[in-house]
C-alpha positions in Angstrom: 15.3 -16.6 -23.5 16.0 -15.0 -19.8 14.0 -16.0 -16.9 13.5 -13.0 -15.3 11.6 -12.5 -10.8 9.7 -9.3 -10.4 9.6 -8.0 -6.7 6.6 -5.9 -6.2 4.8 -7.0 -3.0 2.0 -4.0 -2.2 0.2 -2.3 -1.9 -2.8 -2.4 -4.3 -1.9 0.6 -6.4 2.4 0.3 -6.8 1.2 -3.9 -7.4 -0.8 -1.9 -10.1 1.7 0.4 -11.2 4.1 -2.2 -12.3 2.4 -3.8 -14.4 3.4 -1.5 -17.2 7.0 -2.5 -16.9 6.1 -6.4 -17.9 4.7 -5.1 -21.1 8.3 -3.1 -21.7 10.0 -5.7 -21.2 7.9 -8.5 -22.9 7.7 -5.6 -25.8 11.8 -6.1 -25.9 12.1 -10.0 -25.0 8.9 -12.1 -26.4 10.8 -14.7 -25.1 11.2 -13.5 -21.6 10.4 -15.7 -18.8 8.5 -13.5 -16.8 7.6 -14.7 -12.4 6.4 -11.9 -9.9 6.6 -12.2 -6.0 3.5 -10.2 -4.7 1.2 -10.4 -1.4 -1.6 -13.0 -1.5 -4.0 -10.3 -1.4 -2.9 -9.1 -4.3 -2.0 -12.2 -6.8 -5.1 -11.8 -9.3 -3.5 -8.7 -10.1 -0.5 -9.9 -12.1 -2.9 -13.2 -13.1 -4.5 -10.9 -15.2 -1.1 -10.1 -17.3 -0.7 -12.4 -19.6 3.1 -12.1 -20.2 3.0 -13.6 -16.2 3.5 -17.1 -16.6 4.5 -17.7 -12.7 3.1 -15.8 -9.4 4.8 -16.2 -5.9 2.5 -15.2 -3.4 4.0 -13.9 0.2 1.9 -13.0 3.2 4.1 -10.6 5.3 1.4 -8.5 6.5 -0.5 -11.7 7.7 2.8 -13.7 9.3 4.2 -10.7 11.2 0.6 -10.8 13.2 0.8 -14.9 13.2 4.3 -15.3 14.2 4.0 -17.7 17.0 2.5 -19.8 15.5 3.4 -23.1 14.2 1.3 -23.0 10.9 2.5 -19.2 10.2 6.6 -21.0 9.6 4.8 -24.3 7.8 3.9 -21.5 5.6 7.2 -19.0 5.7 9.2 -22.6 4.9 7.2 -23.4 1.8 8.0 -19.5 0.3 11.4 -20.0 0.7 11.4 -23.1 -1.0 9.0 -21.6 -3.6 11.5 -18.5 -4.2 14.4 -20.6 -4.6 13.3 -23.3 -6.9 14.5 -21.7 -9.8 17.7 -19.7 -11.1 16.9 -16.7 -12.6 19.1 -14.5 -14.8 17.6 -11.7 -13.6 15.4 -10.7 -10.1 14.5 -6.9 -10.0 13.2 -5.8 -7.1 10.9 -2.3 -8.0 9.4 -1.8 -4.6 13.0 -0.3 -2.8 12.1 -1.4 0.4 13.8 -3.5 3.6 11.4 -6.6 3.0 11.6 -6.6 -0.7 15.5 -6.6 -0.5 15.3 -9.1 1.5 13.2 -11.7 -0.9 15.6 -10.5 -3.5 19.0 -11.4 -2.0 17.3 -14.5 -0.9 15.5 -16.0 -4.3 18.7 -18.0 -6.5 19.5 -15.0 -9.3 22.9 -14.1 -10.8 22.3 -10.2 -10.7 20.1 -8.9 -8.5 18.5 -5.1 -8.8 17.1 -2.9 -7.4 17.2 1.5 -7.2 19.8 2.7 -5.5 20.9 5.2 -2.6 18.9 8.0 -3.5 15.7 6.5 -5.3 14.8 3.9 -3.2 12.1 4.5 0.1 14.3 2.5 2.6 18.3 2.3 2.6 19.5 -1.4 1.2 20.8 -1.0 -2.5 23.8 -3.3 -0.7 21.2 -5.8 -0.6 21.7 -5.6 -4.9 24.3 -6.7 -7.3 23.4 -3.4 -9.3 21.7 -0.3 -8.2 20.3 2.3 -10.1 18.7 6.2 -9.1 15.3 7.4 -10.8 14.0 10.5 -10.6 11.7 11.1 -7.6 9.8 13.4 -10.1 8.8 11.3 -12.4 5.1 9.4 -11.5 5.3 5.8 -10.5 4.5 4.4 -13.4 7.4 5.6 -15.4 10.3 5.0 -12.6 9.1 1.8 -12.7 9.8 2.0 -16.5 12.8 3.5 -15.9 13.9 1.2 -13.6 13.3 -1.9 -15.9 15.1 -0.3 -18.9 18.4 0.5 -17.3 18.3 -2.2 -16.5 17.6 -4.3 -19.6 19.1 -1.4 -21.6 15.9 -0.4 -23.6 14.2 2.9 -23.7 11.4 3.6 -22.2 9.4 5.2 -24.6 5.8 5.4 -25.6 2.7 5.2 -23.5 2.4 3.0 -20.3 0.1 0.2 -21.2 -0.9 -1.9 -18.5 -1.7 -5.0 -20.7 -4.4 -6.0 -18.1 -8.5 -6.8 -19.2 -11.4 -7.9 -17.6 -15.0 -8.9 -18.8 -17.4 -6.8 -17.6 -19.4 -9.8 -15.4 -23.5 -9.7 -14.9 -24.0 -9.9 -11.4 -27.5 -11.0 -10.5 -27.4 -8.0 -7.6 -26.8 -5.4 -10.8 -29.6 -5.5 -12.7 -29.0 -1.9 -14.8 -26.0 -1.7 -17.6 -25.3 2.0 -17.6 -23.9 2.6 -14.1 -21.0 4.8 -12.6 -18.6 3.2 -9.6 -18.6 5.2 -6.8 -14.5 4.3 -5.1 -14.9 6.8 -1.7 -13.5 4.6 0.5 -9.3 5.0 1.7 -7.7 3.6 4.5 -6.4 7.0 4.9 -8.9 9.6 6.2 -7.6 12.6 5.3 -8.3 11.1 1.9 -11.0 11.0 2.2 -14.3 13.2 0.2 -17.0 14.4 1.9 -20.2 12.7 2.3 -22.5 15.5 1.4 -20.1 15.4 -1.7 -20.5 12.0 -2.6 -24.4 12.6 -1.7 -24.8 15.8 -4.5 -22.7 14.2 -7.1 -24.7 10.8 -6.9 -27.4 13.3 -7.7 -26.0 14.4 -10.9 -24.8 11.1 -11.6 -28.8 10.0 -11.6 -29.5 13.2 -13.9 -27.7 11.2 -16.8 -29.7 8.2 -15.8 -26.6 6.0 -14.3 -27.3 4.3 -11.0 -24.1 4.9 -8.8 -22.4 1.5 -7.0 -20.5 2.2 -3.9 -18.5 -1.3 -3.4 -16.9 -1.7 0.3 -13.7 -3.7 1.4 -14.4 -3.9 5.7 -17.3 -3.4 7.9 -16.6 0.0 8.1 -16.2 0.6 4.6 -19.9 -1.3 3.6 -21.2 0.8 7.0 -19.6 4.3 5.0 -21.4 2.7 1.4 -24.7 1.8 3.2 -25.3 5.7 4.8 -24.6 7.0 1.9 -27.4 4.7 -0.3 -29.8 6.2 2.3 -29.2 9.6 1.5 -28.9 8.2 -2.6 -31.4 7.7 -5.2 -30.2 5.3 -7.6 -27.6 3.5 -6.3 -27.0 -0.3 -4.9 -24.5 -1.8 -2.7 -23.1 -4.2 -3.8 -21.8 -8.0 -1.1 -18.2 -7.7 -0.6 -16.2 -8.5 -3.9 -13.1 -10.2 -4.5 -10.8 -8.8 -6.8 -11.4 -10.7 -9.6 -15.4 -10.0 -9.6 -14.2 -5.7 -8.5 -12.5 -5.8 -11.6 -15.5 -7.3 -13.7 -17.2 -4.5 -12.3 -14.9 -1.6 -12.8 -14.9 -3.2 -17.0 -18.6 -3.1 -17.6 -18.4 0.7 -15.8 -19.7 4.0 -17.7 -16.9 5.9 -15.5 -15.2 5.1 -12.5 -14.6 8.2 -9.8 -13.3 6.8 -6.9 -9.9 8.5 -4.0 -6.6 8.2 -4.5 -7.1 4.1 -3.4 -5.9 0.7 -5.1 -9.2 0.0 -7.3 -8.8 3.6 -9.1 -5.9 2.7 -10.2 -7.3 -0.8 -11.7 -10.0 0.9 -12.5 -7.7 3.1 -15.1 -5.3 0.4 -15.8 -8.6 -1.4 -17.4 -8.9 0.9 -19.5 -12.0 2.7 -17.9 -12.8 6.3 -17.7 -11.9 7.2 -14.6 -11.7 10.6 -12.6 -9.6 10.8 -9.8 -10.3 12.6 -6.6 -7.2 13.6 -4.6 -7.8 16.1 -1.2 -4.4 14.8 0.8 -1.7 13.4 -1.6 -0.1 14.4 -5.2 -1.3 13.1 -8.2 1.6 13.8 -10.3 3.9 11.5 -7.8 1.1 8.5 -7.5 -1.6 9.9 -9.2 -4.2 7.5 -12.0 -1.8 7.2 -15.0 -4.1 6.8 -18.2 -5.2 8.4 -21.1 -8.4 7.4 -20.1 -8.3 9.5 -16.6 -8.0 12.7 -15.4 -7.0 13.4 -11.5 -8.4 16.4 -10.2 -7.6 18.0 -6.5 -4.4 18.0 -4.8 -2.9 18.1 -0.9 -6.2 20.0 0.6 -7.4 21.2 -2.5 -10.0 18.3 -3.0 -11.7 19.0 -6.2 -15.1 20.5 -5.8 -18.3 18.4 -7.1 -19.2 21.1 -10.4 -15.7 20.6 -11.5 -15.8 16.4 -11.2 -18.7 16.8 -13.3 -17.7 18.8 -15.6 -14.3 17.1 -16.1 -16.6 13.6 -16.6 -18.7 15.1 -19.3 -15.6 15.9 -21.3 -14.4 11.8 -21.1 -17.7 10.9 -20.9 -17.3 12.9 -24.9 -14.4 11.5 -25.9 
């Protein structure tokens, strides 16, 4: 029974993209014991997968802001203790950054693997015992699947199966059952879709008897949700949600429409009908990757409300 450590710490979309790799490994090695190093903020995502038996959280994003605090060094020491508490047959860094390669090097194991010189986003193949070049032309999901396939000696064939599920929840703040989640917010302003178009889209959804739910993750996003809600009808601005509650909200939706952000990828992983809105990135590289999803737009080519409505109608008809 191989013991495997996966290193994919962030961001949310990247963590979601790593999930099909777990399914592939377990399909070829049913008794594999899989552990995963992930940023504390996103630990709920690998925890949703029954094939992950242990999660080791890291807080690099938080620690680098508080290196002068004794508590930070205490937490660092505890992380290294957990990281090095077991010996792995394989340590697989699928992130391809210096920080993830260092984590892979510090863990105890027989064989450390990661992306090669032509595949890594930062140069660190020397940290690995074996590095593999994966074509950049592949989608991010298929890149991680192909990397694992080369490490473990199988073919990364078949459709990508994220292997996670979430139970739709009954929220007291959401009395309606027929709703669409509109993921309008993202940290990259270039990826935002104009507010006027969200308002127009909301009106079209209302005509289909769908309430619009506008989640948010910080005070700026909350203000944008509330501003949109003032211009829309049949709309709900929820309280701030943790990842587990957000997954439950997405799982119960009739559809999810969102910009290029982590929750949009999570919705697709939960097999919810998703329309991805792309305004400043290439969907063929990192777009929503699911048979239940459609990607519209591209760099400097934002989709229209009409095209999104038509895409949603086709998906709902299926």
